[in-house]
Gaussian input, Z-matrix of N, CA and C with variables (Angstrom, degrees):
# hf/3-21g

backbone

0 1
 N
 C     1     B1
 C     2     B2     1     A1
 N     3     B3     2     A2     1     D1
 C     4     B4     3     A3     2     D2
 C     5     B5     4     A4     3     D3
 N     6     B6     5     A5     4     D4
 C     7     B7     6     A6     5     D5
 C     8     B8     7     A7     6     D6
 N     9     B9     8     A8     7     D7
 C    10    B10     9     A9     8     D8
 C    11    B11    10    A10     9     D9
 N    12    B12    11    A11    10    D10
 C    13    B13    12    A12    11    D11
 C    14    B14    13    A13    12    D12
 N    15    B15    14    A14    13    D13
 C    16    B16    15    A15    14    D14
 C    17    B17    16    A16    15    D15
 N    18    B18    17    A17    16    D16
 C    19    B19    18    A18    17    D17
 C    20    B20    19    A19    18    D18
 N    21    B21    20    A20    19    D19
 C    22    B22    21    A21    20    D20
 C    23    B23    22    A22    21    D21
 N    24    B24    23    A23    22    D22
 C    25    B25    24    A24    23    D23
 C    26    B26    25    A25    24    D24
 N    27    B27    26    A26    25    D25
 C    28    B28    27    A27    26    D26
 C    29    B29    28    A28    27    D27
 N    30    B30    29    A29    28    D28
 C    31    B31    30    A30    29    D29
 C    32    B32    31    A31    30    D30
 N    33    B33    32    A32    31    D31
 C    34    B34    33    A33    32    D32
 C    35    B35    34    A34    33    D33
 N    36    B36    35    A35    34    D34
 C    37    B37    36    A36    35    D35
 C    38    B38    37    A37    36    D36
 N    39    B39    38    A38    37    D37
 C    40    B40    39    A39    38    D38
 C    41    B41    40    A40    39    D39
 N    42    B42    41    A41    40    D40
 C    43    B43    42    A42    41    D41
 C    44    B44    43    A43    42    D42
 N    45    B45    44    A44    43    D43
 C    46    B46    45    A45    44    D44
 C    47    B47    46    A46    45    D45
 N    48    B48    47    A47    46    D46
 C    49    B49    48    A48    47    D47
 C    50    B50    49    A49    48    D48
 N    51    B51    50    A50    49    D49
 C    52    B52    51    A51    50    D50
 C    53    B53    52    A52    51    D51
 N    54    B54    53    A53    52    D52
 C    55    B55    54    A54    53    D53
 C    56    B56    55    A55    54    D54
 N    57    B57    56    A56    55    D55
 C    58    B58    57    A57    56    D56
 C    59    B59    58    A58    57    D57
 N    60    B60    59    A59    58    D58
 C    61    B61    60    A60    59    D59
 C    62    B62    61    A61    60    D60
 N    63    B63    62    A62    61    D61
 C    64    B64    63    A63    62    D62
 C    65    B65    64    A64    63    D63
 N    66    B66    65    A65    64    D64
 C    67    B67    66    A66    65    D65
 C    68    B68    67    A67    66    D66
 N    69    B69    68    A68    67    D67
 C    70    B70    69    A69    68    D68
 C    71    B71    70    A70    69    D69
 N    72    B72    71    A71    70    D70
 C    73    B73    72    A72    71    D71
 C    74    B74    73    A73    72    D72
 N    75    B75    74    A74    73    D73
 C    76    B76    75    A75    74    D74
 C    77    B77    76    A76    75    D75
 N    78    B78    77    A77    76    D76
 C    79    B79    78    A78    77    D77
 C    80    B80    79    A79    78    D78
 N    81    B81    80    A80    79    D79
 C    82    B82    81    A81    80    D80
 C    83    B83    82    A82    81    D81
 N    84    B84    83    A83    82    D82
 C    85    B85    84    A84    83    D83
 C    86    B86    85    A85    84    D84
 N    87    B87    86    A86    85    D85
 C    88    B88    87    A87    86    D86
 C    89    B89    88    A88    87    D87
 N    90    B90    89    A89    88    D88
 C    91    B91    90    A90    89    D89
 C    92    B92    91    A91    90    D90
 N    93    B93    92    A92    91    D91
 C    94    B94    93    A93    92    D92
 C    95    B95    94    A94    93    D93
 N    96    B96    95    A95    94    D94
 C    97    B97    96    A96    95    D95
 C    98    B98    97    A97    96    D96
 N    99    B99    98    A98    97    D97
 C   100   B100    99    A99    98    D98
 C   101   B101   100   A100    99    D99
 N   102   B102   101   A101   100   D100
 C   103   B103   102   A102   101   D101
 C   104   B104   103   A103   102   D102
 N   105   B105   104   A104   103   D103
 C   106   B106   105   A105   104   D104
 C   107   B107   106   A106   105   D105
 N   108   B108   107   A107   106   D106
 C   109   B109   108   A108   107   D107
 C   110   B110   109   A109   108   D108
 N   111   B111   110   A110   109   D109
 C   112   B112   111   A111   110   D110
 C   113   B113   112   A112   111   D111
 N   114   B114   113   A113   112   D112
 C   115   B115   114   A114   113   D113
 C   116   B116   115   A115   114   D114
 N   117   B117   116   A116   115   D115
 C   118   B118   117   A117   116   D116
 C   119   B119   118   A118   117   D117
 N   120   B120   119   A119   118   D118
 C   121   B121   120   A120   119   D119
 C   122   B122   121   A121   120   D120
 N   123   B123   122   A122   121   D121
 C   124   B124   123   A123   122   D122
 C   125   B125   124   A124   123   D123
 N   126   B126   125   A125   124   D124
 C   127   B127   126   A126   125   D125
 C   128   B128   127   A127   126   D126
 N   129   B129   128   A128   127   D127
 C   130   B130   129   A129   128   D128
 C   131   B131   130   A130   129   D129
 N   132   B132   131   A131   130   D130
 C   133   B133   132   A132   131   D131
 C   134   B134   133   A133   132   D132
 N   135   B135   134   A134   133   D133
 C   136   B136   135   A135   134   D134
 C   137   B137   136   A136   135   D135
 N   138   B138   137   A137   136   D136
 C   139   B139   138   A138   137   D137
 C   140   B140   139   A139   138   D138
 N   141   B141   140   A140   139   D139
 C   142   B142   141   A141   140   D140
 C   143   B143   142   A142   141   D141
 N   144   B144   143   A143   142   D142
 C   145   B145   144   A144   143   D143
 C   146   B146   145   A145   144   D144
 N   147   B147   146   A146   145   D145
 C   148   B148   147   A147   146   D146
 C   149   B149   148   A148   147   D147
 N   150   B150   149   A149   148   D148
 C   151   B151   150   A150   149   D149
 C   152   B152   151   A151   150   D150
 N   153   B153   152   A152   151   D151
 C   154   B154   153   A153   152   D152
 C   155   B155   154   A154   153   D153
 N   156   B156   155   A155   154   D154
 C   157   B157   156   A156   155   D155
 C   158   B158   157   A157   156   D156
 N   159   B159   158   A158   157   D157
 C   160   B160   159   A159   158   D158
 C   161   B161   160   A160   159   D159
 N   162   B162   161   A161   160   D160
 C   163   B163   162   A162   161   D161
 C   164   B164   163   A163   162   D162
 N   165   B165   164   A164   163   D163
 C   166   B166   165   A165   164   D164
 C   167   B167   166   A166   165   D165
 N   168   B168   167   A167   166   D166
 C   169   B169   168   A168   167   D167
 C   170   B170   169   A169   168   D168
 N   171   B171   170   A170   169   D169
 C   172   B172   171   A171   170   D170
 C   173   B173   172   A172   171   D171
 N   174   B174   173   A173   172   D172
 C   175   B175   174   A174   173   D173
 C   176   B176   175   A175   174   D174
 N   177   B177   176   A176   175   D175
 C   178   B178   177   A177   176   D176
 C   179   B179   178   A178   177   D177
 N   180   B180   179   A179   178   D178
 C   181   B181   180   A180   179   D179
 C   182   B182   181   A181   180   D180
 N   183   B183   182   A182   181   D181
 C   184   B184   183   A183   182   D182
 C   185   B185   184   A184   183   D183
 N   186   B186   185   A185   184   D184
 C   187   B187   186   A186   185   D185
 C   188   B188   187   A187   186   D186
 N   189   B189   188   A188   187   D187
 C   190   B190   189   A189   188   D188
 C   191   B191   190   A190   189   D189
 N   192   B192   191   A191   190   D190
 C   193   B193   192   A192   191   D191
 C   194   B194   193   A193   192   D192
 N   195   B195   194   A194   193   D193
 C   196   B196   195   A195   194   D194
 C   197   B197   196   A196   195   D195
 N   198   B198   197   A197   196   D196
 C   199   B199   198   A198   197   D197
 C   200   B200   199   A199   198   D198
 N   201   B201   200   A200   199   D199
 C   202   B202   201   A201   200   D200
 C   203   B203   202   A202   201   D201
 N   204   B204   203   A203   202   D202
 C   205   B205   204   A204   203   D203
 C   206   B206   205   A205   204   D204
 N   207   B207   206   A206   205   D205
 C   208   B208   207   A207   206   D206
 C   209   B209   208   A208   207   D207
 N   210   B210   209   A209   208   D208
 C   211   B211   210   A210   209   D209
 C   212   B212   211   A211   210   D210
 N   213   B213   212   A212   211   D211
 C   214   B214   213   A213   212   D212
 C   215   B215   214   A214   213   D213
 N   216   B216   215   A215   214   D214
 C   217   B217   216   A216   215   D215
 C   218   B218   217   A217   216   D216
 N   219   B219   218   A218   217   D217
 C   220   B220   219   A219   218   D218
 C   221   B221   220   A220   219   D219
 N   222   B222   221   A221   220   D220
 C   223   B223   222   A222   221   D221
 C   224   B224   223   A223   222   D222
 N   225   B225   224   A224   223   D223
 C   226   B226   225   A225   224   D224
 C   227   B227   226   A226   225   D225
 N   228   B228   227   A227   226   D226
 C   229   B229   228   A228   227   D227
 C   230   B230   229   A229   228   D228
 N   231   B231   230   A230   229   D229
 C   232   B232   231   A231   230   D230
 C   233   B233   232   A232   231   D231
 N   234   B234   233   A233   232   D232
 C   235   B235   234   A234   233   D233
 C   236   B236   235   A235   234   D234

   B1=1.4351
   B2=1.5165
   B3=1.2788
   B4=1.4482
   B5=1.5210
   B6=1.3286
   B7=1.4587
   B8=1.5189
   B9=1.3215
   B10=1.4580
   B11=1.5142
   B12=1.3306
   B13=1.4504
   B14=1.5179
   B15=1.3220
   B16=1.4628
   B17=1.5171
   B18=1.3304
   B19=1.4541
   B20=1.5162
   B21=1.3084
   B22=1.4544
   B23=1.5212
   B24=1.3309
   B25=1.4658
   B26=1.5170
   B27=1.3358
   B28=1.4547
   B29=1.5191
   B30=1.3042
   B31=1.4630
   B32=1.5258
   B33=1.3072
   B34=1.4611
   B35=1.5247
   B36=1.3141
   B37=1.4573
   B38=1.5229
   B39=1.3364
   B40=1.4522
   B41=1.5191
   B42=1.3233
   B43=1.4678
   B44=1.5268
   B45=1.3090
   B46=1.4597
   B47=1.5277
   B48=1.3124
   B49=1.4655
   B50=1.5240
   B51=1.3369
   B52=1.4650
   B53=1.5202
   B54=1.3347
   B55=1.4655
   B56=1.5223
   B57=1.3220
   B58=1.4682
   B59=1.5283
   B60=1.3153
   B61=1.4635
   B62=1.5189
   B63=1.3214
   B64=1.4641
   B65=1.5182
   B66=1.3207
   B67=1.4668
   B68=1.5286
   B69=1.3092
   B70=1.4640
   B71=1.5270
   B72=1.3337
   B73=1.4683
   B74=1.5220
   B75=1.3046
   B76=1.4659
   B77=1.5251
   B78=1.3263
   B79=1.4554
   B80=1.5157
   B81=1.3137
   B82=1.4636
   B83=1.5252
   B84=1.3188
   B85=1.4618
   B86=1.5156
   B87=1.3226
   B88=1.4588
   B89=1.5257
   B90=1.3276
   B91=1.4611
   B92=1.5247
   B93=1.3330
   B94=1.4604
   B95=1.5202
   B96=1.3367
   B97=1.4598
   B98=1.5164
   B99=1.3293
   B100=1.4617
   B101=1.5199
   B102=1.3285
   B103=1.4621
   B104=1.5192
   B105=1.3181
   B106=1.4618
   B107=1.5220
   B108=1.3268
   B109=1.4555
   B110=1.5200
   B111=1.3179
   B112=1.4523
   B113=1.5255
   B114=1.2976
   B115=1.4639
   B116=1.5254
   B117=1.3455
   B118=1.4559
   B119=1.5207
   B120=1.3342
   B121=1.4663
   B122=1.5250
   B123=1.3186
   B124=1.4580
   B125=1.5318
   B126=1.3137
   B127=1.4570
   B128=1.5195
   B129=1.3359
   B130=1.4566
   B131=1.5239
   B132=1.3343
   B133=1.4599
   B134=1.5207
   B135=1.3281
   B136=1.4610
   B137=1.5229
   B138=1.3282
   B139=1.4635
   B140=1.5222
   B141=1.3332
   B142=1.4556
   B143=1.5125
   B144=1.3256
   B145=1.4531
   B146=1.5192
   B147=1.3318
   B148=1.4548
   B149=1.5119
   B150=1.3183
   B151=1.4624
   B152=1.5168
   B153=1.3170
   B154=1.4605
   B155=1.5256
   B156=1.3282
   B157=1.4504
   B158=1.5352
   B159=1.3389
   B160=1.4644
   B161=1.5315
   B162=1.3232
   B163=1.4680
   B164=1.5320
   B165=1.3246
   B166=1.4616
   B167=1.5241
   B168=1.3153
   B169=1.4604
   B170=1.5239
   B171=1.3101
   B172=1.4703
   B173=1.5261
   B174=1.3305
   B175=1.4604
   B176=1.5248
   B177=1.3414
   B178=1.4616
   B179=1.5305
   B180=1.3235
   B181=1.4587
   B182=1.5218
   B183=1.3205
   B184=1.4640
   B185=1.5260
   B186=1.3160
   B187=1.4697
   B188=1.5224
   B189=1.3278
   B190=1.4619
   B191=1.5248
   B192=1.3142
   B193=1.4573
   B194=1.5367
   B195=1.3013
   B196=1.4635
   B197=1.5223
   B198=1.3237
   B199=1.4600
   B200=1.5265
   B201=1.3238
   B202=1.4707
   B203=1.5299
   B204=1.3465
   B205=1.4605
   B206=1.5177
   B207=1.3310
   B208=1.4679
   B209=1.5211
   B210=1.3382
   B211=1.4643
   B212=1.5225
   B213=1.3272
   B214=1.4563
   B215=1.5186
   B216=1.3343
   B217=1.4646
   B218=1.5128
   B219=1.3279
   B220=1.4634
   B221=1.5208
   B222=1.3052
   B223=1.4648
   B224=1.5188
   B225=1.3293
   B226=1.4613
   B227=1.5382
   B228=1.3385
   B229=1.4710
   B230=1.5259
   B231=1.3105
   B232=1.4554
   B233=1.5217
   B234=1.3050
   B235=1.4705
   B236=1.4962
   A1=108.58
   A2=115.78
   A3=122.45
   A4=108.63
   A5=117.05
   A6=119.86
   A7=110.13
   A8=115.21
   A9=122.20
   A10=108.84
   A11=115.85
   A12=122.23
   A13=109.89
   A14=115.36
   A15=121.64
   A16=107.16
   A17=116.15
   A18=121.21
   A19=110.37
   A20=116.37
   A21=123.04
   A22=106.30
   A23=116.10
   A24=121.86
   A25=110.13
   A26=116.07
   A27=120.10
   A28=107.90
   A29=115.85
   A30=118.99
   A31=107.86
   A32=115.21
   A33=122.67
   A34=108.53
   A35=115.11
   A36=120.48
   A37=110.61
   A38=117.25
   A39=122.33
   A40=115.28
   A41=118.86
   A42=121.06
   A43=111.61
   A44=117.20
   A45=120.89
   A46=111.06
   A47=117.37
   A48=120.87
   A49=111.72
   A50=117.96
   A51=120.69
   A52=111.11
   A53=116.70
   A54=120.59
   A55=110.19
   A56=117.13
   A57=120.25
   A58=111.39
   A59=117.67
   A60=121.01
   A61=112.01
   A62=116.36
   A63=120.55
   A64=110.75
   A65=116.74
   A66=121.05
   A67=110.23
   A68=117.55
   A69=120.80
   A70=112.00
   A71=118.04
   A72=120.50
   A73=112.05
   A74=117.63
   A75=121.70
   A76=112.20
   A77=118.12
   A78=121.83
   A79=115.44
   A80=118.68
   A81=122.26
   A82=110.11
   A83=116.54
   A84=122.79
   A85=107.93
   A86=116.85
   A87=121.94
   A88=108.12
   A89=116.54
   A90=121.57
   A91=111.88
   A92=116.70
   A93=120.02
   A94=110.13
   A95=114.79
   A96=122.64
   A97=107.39
   A98=115.77
   A99=121.57
   A100=106.62
   A101=117.10
   A102=120.57
   A103=110.21
   A104=114.98
   A105=122.57
   A106=106.63
   A107=116.82
   A108=118.92
   A109=111.59
   A110=114.24
   A111=122.75
   A112=105.84
   A113=117.16
   A114=120.33
   A115=112.27
   A116=118.11
   A117=120.22
   A118=114.83
   A119=118.62
   A120=119.08
   A121=111.83
   A122=114.85
   A123=123.29
   A124=107.76
   A125=116.53
   A126=122.10
   A127=105.57
   A128=116.11
   A129=121.40
   A130=109.17
   A131=116.65
   A132=122.96
   A133=107.07
   A134=115.91
   A135=121.51
   A136=108.34
   A137=116.28
   A138=121.83
   A139=107.09
   A140=115.89
   A141=122.01
   A142=111.69
   A143=114.95
   A144=122.36
   A145=107.58
   A146=116.59
   A147=120.12
   A148=111.45
   A149=115.60
   A150=120.82
   A151=112.56
   A152=118.72
   A153=121.44
   A154=111.47
   A155=115.03
   A156=121.84
   A157=110.24
   A158=118.42
   A159=120.16
   A160=113.38
   A161=117.86
   A162=120.32
   A163=110.39
   A164=116.53
   A165=120.70
   A166=109.88
   A167=117.36
   A168=120.83
   A169=110.61
   A170=117.61
   A171=120.82
   A172=110.88
   A173=117.26
   A174=120.72
   A175=111.53
   A176=116.66
   A177=120.64
   A178=110.82
   A179=116.89
   A180=120.37
   A181=111.29
   A182=117.34
   A183=121.18
   A184=111.41
   A185=118.02
   A186=122.13
   A187=113.45
   A188=118.56
   A189=120.73
   A190=109.68
   A191=115.84
   A192=121.64
   A193=113.46
   A194=119.86
   A195=122.25
   A196=113.60
   A197=118.95
   A198=122.00
   A199=109.41
   A200=115.84
   A201=121.31
   A202=111.47
   A203=116.00
   A204=120.37
   A205=110.02
   A206=116.16
   A207=122.87
   A208=107.72
   A209=116.48
   A210=121.44
   A211=109.00
   A212=116.50
   A213=122.32
   A214=106.68
   A215=117.25
   A216=121.30
   A217=112.70
   A218=116.78
   A219=119.84
   A220=109.80
   A221=113.78
   A222=121.28
   A223=106.98
   A224=117.37
   A225=119.33
   A226=109.45
   A227=116.89
   A228=119.94
   A229=110.31
   A230=115.37
   A231=120.72
   A232=110.45
   A233=116.00
   A234=120.39
   A235=110.40
   D1=139.25
   D2=177.19
   D3=-108.07
   D4=142.61
   D5=177.63
   D6=-148.91
   D7=160.87
   D8=176.84
   D9=-123.24
   D10=135.09
   D11=178.84
   D12=-121.90
   D13=147.97
   D14=170.50
   D15=-118.53
   D16=127.14
   D17=-177.97
   D18=-122.24
   D19=143.26
   D20=170.70
   D21=-110.69
   D22=120.95
   D23=-176.15
   D24=-120.38
   D25=146.78
   D26=168.78
   D27=-65.38
   D28=146.91
   D29=178.35
   D30=-83.71
   D31=82.36
   D32=-178.45
   D33=-123.40
   D34=152.16
   D35=-179.76
   D36=-60.26
   D37=123.51
   D38=176.72
   D39=84.60
   D40=0.92
   D41=-176.76
   D42=-60.74
   D43=-47.34
   D44=-178.84
   D45=-65.78
   D46=-39.88
   D47=177.95
   D48=-64.53
   D49=-38.61
   D50=177.51
   D51=-63.59
   D52=-41.36
   D53=179.74
   D54=-64.73
   D55=-49.72
   D56=-178.56
   D57=-64.27
   D58=-37.76
   D59=177.03
   D60=-64.27
   D61=-41.09
   D62=177.99
   D63=-63.74
   D64=-42.48
   D65=179.06
   D66=-59.41
   D67=-46.94
   D68=-178.97
   D69=-67.91
   D70=-39.63
   D71=179.07
   D72=-67.23
   D73=-22.37
   D74=178.75
   D75=-87.46
   D76=5.80
   D77=172.78
   D78=93.64
   D79=14.87
   D80=179.37
   D81=-101.78
   D82=146.93
   D83=173.64
   D84=-100.49
   D85=130.49
   D86=178.81
   D87=-84.69
   D88=118.80
   D89=179.05
   D90=-91.37
   D91=-38.47
   D92=177.30
   D93=-156.66
   D94=151.80
   D95=177.79
   D96=-134.35
   D97=131.51
   D98=175.38
   D99=-130.22
   D100=118.51
   D101=-176.25
   D102=-125.42
   D103=142.75
   D104=174.15
   D105=-130.70
   D106=149.35
   D107=-178.07
   D108=-128.99
   D109=151.87
   D110=170.44
   D111=-119.84
   D112=-170.62
   D113=-178.28
   D114=-64.32
   D115=-29.67
   D116=-173.34
   D117=-123.62
   D118=-5.32
   D119=-173.44
   D120=-150.34
   D121=160.68
   D122=170.98
   D123=-112.87
   D124=143.82
   D125=166.77
   D126=-115.40
   D127=122.74
   D128=-173.39
   D129=-125.05
   D130=128.49
   D131=171.88
   D132=-108.27
   D133=126.53
   D134=-176.66
   D135=-126.49
   D136=131.78
   D137=173.04
   D138=-106.23
   D139=129.58
   D140=-172.86
   D141=-127.01
   D142=159.34
   D143=174.78
   D144=-134.46
   D145=130.43
   D146=179.23
   D147=-176.74
   D148=173.51
   D149=-175.64
   D150=-102.49
   D151=-0.77
   D152=-175.83
   D153=-94.66
   D154=171.99
   D155=-179.38
   D156=-74.43
   D157=121.13
   D158=-179.14
   D159=-66.94
   D160=-26.05
   D161=177.60
   D162=-64.26
   D163=-38.14
   D164=177.65
   D165=-64.29
   D166=-42.85
   D167=177.52
   D168=-60.78
   D169=-42.15
   D170=178.86
   D171=-58.86
   D172=-43.96
   D173=178.94
   D174=-64.58
   D175=-38.31
   D176=179.58
   D177=-67.29
   D178=-41.00
   D179=179.24
   D180=-67.98
   D181=-36.30
   D182=-179.27
   D183=-61.56
   D184=-25.41
   D185=-179.73
   D186=-76.64
   D187=-14.82
   D188=180.00
   D189=-68.60
   D190=144.60
   D191=-170.36
   D192=-63.11
   D193=-36.20
   D194=-175.80
   D195=-92.09
   D196=1.53
   D197=-177.60
   D198=-89.77
   D199=122.61
   D200=177.89
   D201=-87.84
   D202=-42.56
   D203=-174.58
   D204=-155.68
   D205=146.39
   D206=175.84
   D207=-131.61
   D208=129.18
   D209=176.91
   D210=-124.55
   D211=134.50
   D212=172.69
   D213=-87.61
   D214=110.27
   D215=-176.24
   D216=-83.23
   D217=-44.40
   D218=-178.80
   D219=-151.91
   D220=159.92
   D221=-177.42
   D222=-148.94
   D223=129.71
   D224=178.86
   D225=-144.92
   D226=145.39
   D227=179.05
   D228=-69.23
   D229=159.33
   D230=176.67
   D231=-64.77
   D232=143.70
   D233=179.03
   D234=-89.56

């Protein structure tokens, strides 16, 4: 299954690395990452591929200390 997530992160040292590490440890492959930053926050769009439930991943990411918000933008079965 392929999915796209939008995350709002605090601009803290290592925040993006913690998010990407969590995604990979949960069994997802990162296909693309697009990040933009402001003075206090990052907005990150991530496209993923994996066999697990993306809603579960969203809940797991929301528990990370620097994550403000996680949105599941799209979800599609593997072709």
